[in-house]
Rosetta silent file (secondary structure, phi, psi, omega in degrees, C-alpha in Angstrom):
SEQUENCE: MKQNYFNFIRTNTSLSRLSLVPEIKLYMASDITRLWHMTENDLRQKDIDPPFWAFPWPGGQAIARYLLDNPLVIKDKYALDLASGSGIAGIAALLASARHVDFNEIDSLACKSIRLNIMANRLNLSPSILEENLISNSARRRPKKNGWETILAGDVFYEQPMSKNIIKWLLDKAREGTEILIGDPGRSYFPWGAFEKIAEYSVETPQMVEGRNEVVTGVYRVKPK
SCORE:     score description
SCORE:     0.000 S_00000001
   1 L     0.000  117.178 -170.736   62.263   35.816   43.607 S_00000001
   2 L   -77.211  -37.709 -175.633   61.161   39.240   44.728 S_00000001
   3 L   -82.075  161.665 -177.993   63.214   39.707   47.849 S_00000001
   4 L   -63.526  132.301  179.581   66.934   40.328   47.920 S_00000001
   5 H   -55.823  -45.882 -177.082   69.023   37.149   47.670 S_00000001
   6 H   -62.694  -42.360  177.982   71.435   38.269   50.364 S_00000001
   7 H   -63.844  -38.819  178.819   68.603   39.076   52.779 S_00000001
   8 H   -60.937  -45.261 -178.875   66.997   35.710   52.056 S_00000001
   9 H   -63.718  -48.187 -178.323   70.201   33.854   52.909 S_00000001
  10 H   -63.381  -35.045 -177.096   70.834   35.806   56.107 S_00000001
  11 H   -75.145  -33.658 -170.676   67.211   35.404   57.226 S_00000001
  12 H  -107.112    5.326  176.083   66.895   31.679   56.558 S_00000001
  13 L  -133.972  174.377  173.494   70.303   30.366   57.622 S_00000001
  14 E  -128.522  146.594  179.623   72.690   30.801   60.517 S_00000001
  15 E   -81.440  115.651 -170.888   76.407   31.541   60.407 S_00000001
  16 E  -138.602  167.492  174.699   78.055   28.452   61.890 S_00000001
  17 E  -113.381  154.362  178.193   81.252   26.423   62.051 S_00000001
  18 L  -101.886  146.304 -177.903   81.708   22.741   61.253 S_00000001
  19 L   -65.256  -34.254 -179.790   83.418   20.329   63.628 S_00000001
  20 L   -75.516  -31.495 -176.024   85.692   18.962   60.878 S_00000001
  21 L  -130.950   67.872 -175.940   86.632   22.405   59.552 S_00000001
  22 L   -68.460  -11.916  178.685   86.297   24.868   62.468 S_00000001
  23 L   -69.525  -17.644 -172.290   88.520   27.374   60.667 S_00000001
  24 L  -116.980  135.920  173.787   85.664   28.223   58.279 S_00000001
  25 E  -104.946  140.814 -179.976   82.278   29.856   58.943 S_00000001
  26 E  -137.258  148.744  169.640   79.347   29.253   56.591 S_00000001
  27 E   -80.488  111.960 -172.915   75.757   30.387   56.249 S_00000001
  28 E  -131.328  152.505  171.252   73.967   27.055   56.702 S_00000001
  29 L   -82.273  144.045  175.126   70.484   25.691   57.236 S_00000001
  30 L  -147.254 -179.783 -177.340   69.879   23.772   60.440 S_00000001
  31 L   -67.903   -7.265  177.545   66.907   22.588   62.458 S_00000001
  32 L  -102.137    2.589  179.956   66.670   26.053   64.002 S_00000001
  33 L  -112.183  151.299 -174.352   66.458   27.879   60.655 S_00000001
  34 H   -65.836  -35.034 -177.302   63.394   28.284   58.459 S_00000001
  35 H   -59.332  -35.221 -179.338   65.029   27.020   55.274 S_00000001
  36 H   -57.206  -35.723 -172.756   65.506   23.590   56.873 S_00000001
  37 H   -97.484    0.272  179.293   61.749   23.170   57.228 S_00000001
  38 L   -71.177  139.704  176.287   60.681   24.493   53.828 S_00000001
  39 L   -87.479  170.701  176.668   58.976   21.978   51.541 S_00000001
  40 H   -59.415  -36.278  178.709   59.594   21.652   47.805 S_00000001
  41 H   -65.759  -40.892  176.571   56.337   23.541   47.255 S_00000001
  42 H   -57.241  -45.121 -177.456   57.532   26.373   49.514 S_00000001
  43 H   -65.745  -42.057  178.813   60.716   26.633   47.470 S_00000001
  44 H   -61.735  -39.854  179.762   58.861   26.630   44.140 S_00000001
  45 H   -63.767  -30.104  178.806   56.597   29.427   45.353 S_00000001
  46 L   -92.957    3.418  179.909   59.675   31.497   46.164 S_00000001
  47 L    59.698   48.332 -178.078   61.297   30.552   42.807 S_00000001
  48 L  -119.851  132.045  171.723   64.225   28.849   44.556 S_00000001
  49 L   -69.737  161.836  175.415   66.133   25.788   43.364 S_00000001
  50 L   -50.621  130.750 -170.356   66.826   23.087   45.976 S_00000001
  51 L   -81.762   66.177  179.017   69.242   24.813   48.399 S_00000001
  52 H   -60.556  -26.385 -178.911   72.265   22.529   48.011 S_00000001
  53 H   -69.794  -15.514 -171.216   74.422   25.512   48.992 S_00000001
  54 H   -96.181    3.713 -179.100   72.875   25.615   52.484 S_00000001
  55 L  -124.871  144.517 -177.394   74.080   22.233   53.716 S_00000001
  56 L   -81.850   83.892 -177.464   77.632   21.110   54.556 S_00000001
  57 L   -63.433  138.024 -172.681   78.102   18.340   51.991 S_00000001
  58 H   -62.273  -34.144 -179.594   80.746   15.831   53.121 S_00000001
  59 H   -61.729  -44.617  177.683   82.809   15.910   49.916 S_00000001
  60 H   -65.473  -39.517  177.494   83.461   19.634   50.200 S_00000001
  61 H   -61.153  -43.460 -178.030   84.245   19.326   53.903 S_00000001
  62 H   -64.455  -43.482  177.164   86.786   16.578   53.231 S_00000001
  63 H   -61.351  -43.366 -179.422   88.565   18.588   50.525 S_00000001
  64 H   -59.793  -46.009  179.888   88.634   21.627   52.812 S_00000001
  65 H   -62.954  -41.344 -179.679   90.174   19.654   55.669 S_00000001
  66 H   -62.427  -44.102 -178.830   92.754   18.110   53.346 S_00000001
  67 H   -67.420  -39.683  179.817   93.843   21.480   51.938 S_00000001
  68 H   -68.843  -31.161  177.344   94.102   23.123   55.354 S_00000001
  69 H   -82.282  -20.885 -177.475   96.190   20.196   56.626 S_00000001
  70 L  -131.469   63.661 -172.025   98.319   20.099   53.459 S_00000001
  71 H   -61.994  -25.237 -179.343   98.629   23.732   52.319 S_00000001
  72 H   -65.305  -21.006  178.033  101.596   23.080   50.032 S_00000001
  73 H   -62.447  -31.207 -172.606   99.211   21.154   47.756 S_00000001
  74 L  -120.153   -9.430 -175.397   97.439   24.403   46.848 S_00000001
  75 L   -57.289  130.534  177.335   99.860   27.195   47.768 S_00000001
  76 L    64.947   15.317 -178.816  100.319   29.741   44.940 S_00000001
  77 L   -93.683  153.076  167.974   98.073   27.696   42.613 S_00000001
  78 E   -91.735  120.552 -171.709   95.302   28.886   40.296 S_00000001
  79 E  -126.337  155.385  172.199   92.316   26.745   41.268 S_00000001
  80 E  -118.649  128.930  171.034   88.733   26.048   40.263 S_00000001
  81 E   -99.756   96.834 -174.141   86.113   25.025   42.826 S_00000001
  82 E   -77.653  134.468 -178.754   83.718   23.148   40.533 S_00000001
  83 L    49.629   60.331 -165.153   80.031   23.036   41.571 S_00000001
  84 L   -61.882  -30.907 -174.290   81.054   24.957   44.667 S_00000001
  85 L    66.159 -114.941  177.497   77.836   24.737   46.691 S_00000001
  86 L   -78.146  -16.584 -176.798   78.668   26.755   49.801 S_00000001
  87 L    89.809   11.245 -173.109   82.193   27.409   48.526 S_00000001
  88 H   -61.480  -39.882 -178.608   83.841   25.597   51.426 S_00000001
  89 H   -67.165  -44.838  179.121   86.547   23.899   49.322 S_00000001
  90 H   -66.117  -37.202  177.056   87.511   27.095   47.511 S_00000001
  91 H   -63.913  -42.492  176.441   87.513   29.093   50.756 S_00000001
  92 H   -60.991  -39.641  178.196   89.844   26.514   52.298 S_00000001
  93 H   -60.623  -42.622  178.454   92.100   26.836   49.247 S_00000001
  94 H   -65.747  -41.239  177.722   92.295   30.604   49.755 S_00000001
  95 H   -64.666  -27.830  178.586   93.022   30.176   53.467 S_00000001
  96 L   -90.249   13.701  172.020   95.788   27.741   52.476 S_00000001
  97 L    79.240   30.593  167.792   97.343   30.444   50.244 S_00000001
  98 L   -59.660  145.270 -179.955   96.064   29.561   46.796 S_00000001
  99 L   -69.467  -39.579 -178.205   97.025   32.352   44.404 S_00000001
 100 E  -158.986  142.355  175.940   93.512   32.564   42.908 S_00000001
 101 E  -129.050  127.419  168.126   90.273   30.590   43.086 S_00000001
 102 E   -94.784  120.849  174.439   87.410   30.626   40.595 S_00000001
 103 E   -91.091  138.245 -176.591   84.195   29.505   42.293 S_00000001
 104 E  -128.141  130.015  175.311   81.696   27.880   39.937 S_00000001
 105 E  -151.742  156.807  175.669   77.936   27.356   40.324 S_00000001
 106 L  -103.743   -8.417 -177.498   74.869   27.330   38.083 S_00000001
 107 L   -99.963  122.476 -177.652   72.470   28.490   40.829 S_00000001
 108 H   -59.677  -39.230 -179.721   72.229   32.257   41.347 S_00000001
 109 H   -67.187  -37.700  175.996   71.367   31.876   45.020 S_00000001
 110 H   -61.871  -40.425  178.821   74.374   29.613   45.549 S_00000001
 111 H   -61.350  -39.801  177.513   76.593   32.259   43.960 S_00000001
 112 H   -67.676  -37.621  177.826   75.277   34.842   46.422 S_00000001
 113 H   -62.883  -42.905  177.639   75.848   32.393   49.277 S_00000001
 114 H   -58.705  -44.796 -179.987   79.458   31.882   48.201 S_00000001
 115 H   -60.133  -44.449  178.813   79.996   35.640   48.193 S_00000001
 116 H   -64.963  -39.413  179.653   78.562   35.950   51.728 S_00000001
 117 H   -66.637  -37.310  175.974   80.650   33.020   52.970 S_00000001
 118 H   -62.638  -44.255  178.624   83.823   34.573   51.561 S_00000001
 119 H   -64.119  -39.263 -178.400   82.989   37.826   53.359 S_00000001
 120 H   -63.757  -27.450  179.686   82.195   35.959   56.592 S_00000001
 121 L   -94.941   12.844  172.642   85.686   34.475   56.581 S_00000001
 122 L    55.639   39.255  174.286   87.240   37.935   56.171 S_00000001
 123 L   -88.957  108.305 -172.932   88.945   37.132   52.914 S_00000001
 124 L   -82.043   78.833  179.570   89.690   40.585   51.584 S_00000001
 125 L  -152.453  161.279  172.872   89.303   39.996   47.889 S_00000001
 126 L   -89.919  106.984 -171.535   86.830   40.482   45.095 S_00000001
 127 L   -65.787  144.121  175.375   85.649   36.898   44.576 S_00000001
 128 E   -97.472  106.570 -176.873   85.674   35.336   41.123 S_00000001
 129 E  -119.941  116.315 -177.717   82.353   33.507   40.788 S_00000001
 130 E   -97.901  106.904 -179.636   81.520   31.858   37.462 S_00000001
 131 E   -94.659   84.657 -179.343   77.768   31.349   37.157 S_00000001
 132 L  -167.560  164.496  176.385   77.618   28.915   34.261 S_00000001
 133 L   -87.700   96.918 -176.894   77.737   25.251   33.341 S_00000001
 134 L   -67.282  -26.672 -177.921   81.445   24.781   32.688 S_00000001
 135 L   -68.907  -47.321 -179.320   80.966   21.183   31.625 S_00000001
 136 L   -78.099  -23.722 -178.072   78.661   21.961   28.721 S_00000001
 137 L  -102.596   16.816 -171.506   80.434   25.217   27.895 S_00000001
 138 L   -60.829  -30.168 -179.373   83.963   23.864   28.216 S_00000001
 139 L   -65.960  -26.721 -177.960   84.777   24.475   24.564 S_00000001
 140 L   -93.190  -16.670 -175.294   84.184   28.208   25.074 S_00000001
 141 L   -79.754  124.478  176.175   85.900   28.538   28.447 S_00000001
 142 L  -121.845   94.200 -176.796   89.430   29.879   28.285 S_00000001
 143 L   -56.814  152.651 -177.852   90.798   30.113   31.845 S_00000001
 144 L   -67.640  156.933  179.047   92.951   33.096   32.680 S_00000001
 145 L    50.816 -125.479 -175.824   96.751   32.981   32.488 S_00000001
 146 L   -89.312   11.631 -178.394   97.963   29.370   32.319 S_00000001
 147 L    87.986 -178.794  179.228   94.593   27.919   33.230 S_00000001
 148 L   -77.148  126.754  175.768   93.567   26.101   36.377 S_00000001
 149 L   -83.640  -27.312  179.929   96.410   24.186   37.963 S_00000001
 150 E  -138.198  135.722  173.591   94.068   22.452   40.404 S_00000001
 151 E  -116.729  128.419  178.474   90.369   21.600   40.181 S_00000001
 152 E  -104.912  132.706 -178.862   88.421   20.855   43.364 S_00000001
 153 E  -143.701  108.380 -179.964   85.181   18.867   43.079 S_00000001
 154 E  -109.171  128.965  176.393   83.162   17.788   46.112 S_00000001
 155 L    54.502   57.662 -179.599   80.053   15.620   45.896 S_00000001
 156 L  -112.142    3.655 -173.733   79.522   15.820   42.152 S_00000001
 157 L  -113.236   46.711 -176.777   78.718   12.163   41.383 S_00000001
 158 L  -105.720   -5.740  175.161   75.142   11.791   42.620 S_00000001
 159 L  -130.598  136.276 -171.311   73.275   11.772   39.269 S_00000001
 160 H   -62.505  -53.779 -177.427   74.160    9.431   36.401 S_00000001
 161 H   -60.722  -44.253  179.983   73.973   11.682   33.299 S_00000001
 162 H   -63.477  -42.837 -178.118   75.742   14.552   35.037 S_00000001
 163 H   -60.787  -41.912  179.955   78.390   12.253   36.523 S_00000001
 164 H   -59.441  -43.589  179.931   79.279   10.789   33.132 S_00000001
 165 H   -69.266  -39.775 -179.606   79.890   14.253   31.680 S_00000001
 166 H   -65.959  -43.190  179.668   81.833   15.465   34.710 S_00000001
 167 H   -57.620  -48.258  179.840   84.098   12.404   34.733 S_00000001
 168 H   -59.802  -45.852 -178.458   84.993   12.916   31.078 S_00000001
 169 H   -62.092  -44.868 -179.281   85.622   16.636   31.605 S_00000001
 170 H   -65.930  -42.373  179.999   87.806   16.079   34.670 S_00000001
 171 H   -67.447  -34.368  173.665   89.858   13.341   33.033 S_00000001
 172 H   -61.497  -43.868  178.323   90.376   15.551   29.976 S_00000001
 173 H   -63.992  -38.648  178.691   91.674   18.285   32.296 S_00000001
 174 H   -63.214  -39.794  178.230   93.935   15.780   34.045 S_00000001
 175 H   -65.394  -25.099  176.659   95.454   14.763   30.706 S_00000001
 176 L   -80.992   -4.663  177.822   96.217   18.451   30.107 S_00000001
 177 L   105.398    3.989  179.336   98.231   18.476   33.348 S_00000001
 178 L   -80.835  135.233  174.889   95.655   19.826   35.798 S_00000001
 179 E   -78.494  133.788 -178.847   95.638   18.291   39.273 S_00000001
 180 E  -114.642  126.344  174.653   92.184   16.983   40.212 S_00000001
 181 E  -119.460  122.102 -177.135   91.057   16.633   43.838 S_00000001
 182 E  -112.253  137.422  169.609   87.735   14.902   44.460 S_00000001
 183 E  -113.429  124.268 -174.945   85.807   14.688   47.722 S_00000001
 184 E  -152.752  134.273  179.045   83.270   11.854   47.794 S_00000001
 185 L   -95.778   21.279 -179.420   81.489    9.774   50.465 S_00000001
 186 L    93.746   40.498  177.735   80.770    6.862   48.145 S_00000001
 187 L   -62.522  157.878 -172.071   78.077    8.300   45.883 S_00000001
 188 L   -57.926  -33.271 -172.524   76.383    5.877   43.502 S_00000001
 189 L  -111.835   24.077  176.413   78.164    7.086   40.374 S_00000001
 190 L   -68.574  131.507 -176.595   81.645    7.688   41.733 S_00000001
 191 L   -83.095   80.653 -173.180   84.199    6.395   39.173 S_00000001
 192 H   -55.884  -35.734 -175.359   86.225    4.125   41.442 S_00000001
 193 H   -71.154  -18.220 -174.009   88.510    2.902   38.684 S_00000001
 194 H   -94.378  -15.820 -171.865   89.774    6.346   37.708 S_00000001
 195 E  -127.804  156.074  174.821   90.827    7.713   41.099 S_00000001
 196 E  -121.932  144.005 -177.080   92.949    6.753   44.090 S_00000001
 197 E   -79.473  134.298  178.204   92.282    7.723   47.703 S_00000001
 198 E  -118.961  -10.214  176.890   94.814   10.030   49.371 S_00000001
 199 E  -162.154  159.196 -179.668   92.938   10.895   52.585 S_00000001
 200 E  -146.605  138.607 -177.864   89.859    9.845   54.538 S_00000001
 201 E  -137.054  149.529  170.571   87.742   11.636   57.131 S_00000001
 202 E   -92.775  115.200 -171.089   84.727   10.901   59.299 S_00000001
 203 E  -110.998  125.760  173.515   82.355   13.762   58.494 S_00000001
 204 E   -70.063  135.384 -177.414   79.374   14.817   60.597 S_00000001
 205 L  -134.973  152.667  175.971   76.314   15.258   58.376 S_00000001
 206 L   -67.446  131.146  177.959   72.719   16.396   58.889 S_00000001
 207 H   -54.411  -36.990 -177.087   70.395   13.419   59.375 S_00000001
 208 H   -66.082  -29.257 -175.237   67.878   15.131   57.095 S_00000001
 209 H   -89.365  -48.547 -172.991   70.365   15.311   54.220 S_00000001
 210 H  -103.972  -10.083 -176.756   72.295   12.029   54.364 S_00000001
 211 L    78.039    8.637  177.578   69.970    9.831   56.444 S_00000001
 212 L  -157.758  166.410 -174.438   72.727    9.415   59.031 S_00000001
 213 L   -95.288   -7.804 -177.594   74.770   11.604   61.332 S_00000001
 214 E  -154.465  142.539  179.593   78.232   10.669   60.107 S_00000001
 215 E  -143.763  135.500  176.672   79.737    9.447   56.857 S_00000001
 216 E   -76.763  127.487 -173.661   83.251    8.337   55.935 S_00000001
 217 E  -129.065  133.055 -179.414   84.443   10.520   53.077 S_00000001
 218 E  -101.605  155.978  167.900   87.530   10.182   50.923 S_00000001
 219 E  -110.469  131.196 -172.041   89.699   12.669   49.084 S_00000001
 220 E  -128.177  156.796  171.006   90.877   11.313   45.736 S_00000001
 221 E  -131.776  164.833  178.988   93.171   12.181   42.855 S_00000001
 222 E   -65.335  134.913  178.847   93.443   10.778   39.350 S_00000001
 223 L   -63.294  133.285  177.117   95.410    7.544   39.275 S_00000001
 224 L   -66.703  146.210  179.213   98.848    8.025   37.730 S_00000001
 225 L   -77.137    0.000    0.000   99.375    6.267   34.416 S_00000001
């Protein structure tokens, strides 16, 4: 991609607020932005992966709302926002007084989007953005200090092979004592037997993304043994 990532994001998205989480501003695609109307061929020509970071996925929105309504859940915690997308869950954690958040993505453009979204919300910090596949590289990853106390994961169960690996990784972390918070609107590969619902929200979604304008989305934690 020849042009600057930051310029691409600013040019092809708009800085907006979500009705469920009005406290947070994000650079998002909408029907008035060019990115919304780009085809897969357009994206390939620009050497861009599908722009998952540019849409307000319901799982991340639900986690964000839960953390802002229940700040003691995350206050002073070291957290990981796994497969961050736009970074909405991790940004909410910081606004709710998390001690530190590592944002994680494998897409370079998503990482730049997270950085811009953090700046847009006037969070005066140098963001920690891990651009790597933590699931496949978990044996090499040694989190700082005592490790992540909380892992946030929104909308990560939409592909079968990936979901199987993520479930195992998250449950391993839970057995080590890490709190796991999942946001999910009922994706095909969500592991219903492993988690219990602790909150539920009606989330507005783009018709183009979800095929409907609203979806009920739960926030879940690992079932206690």
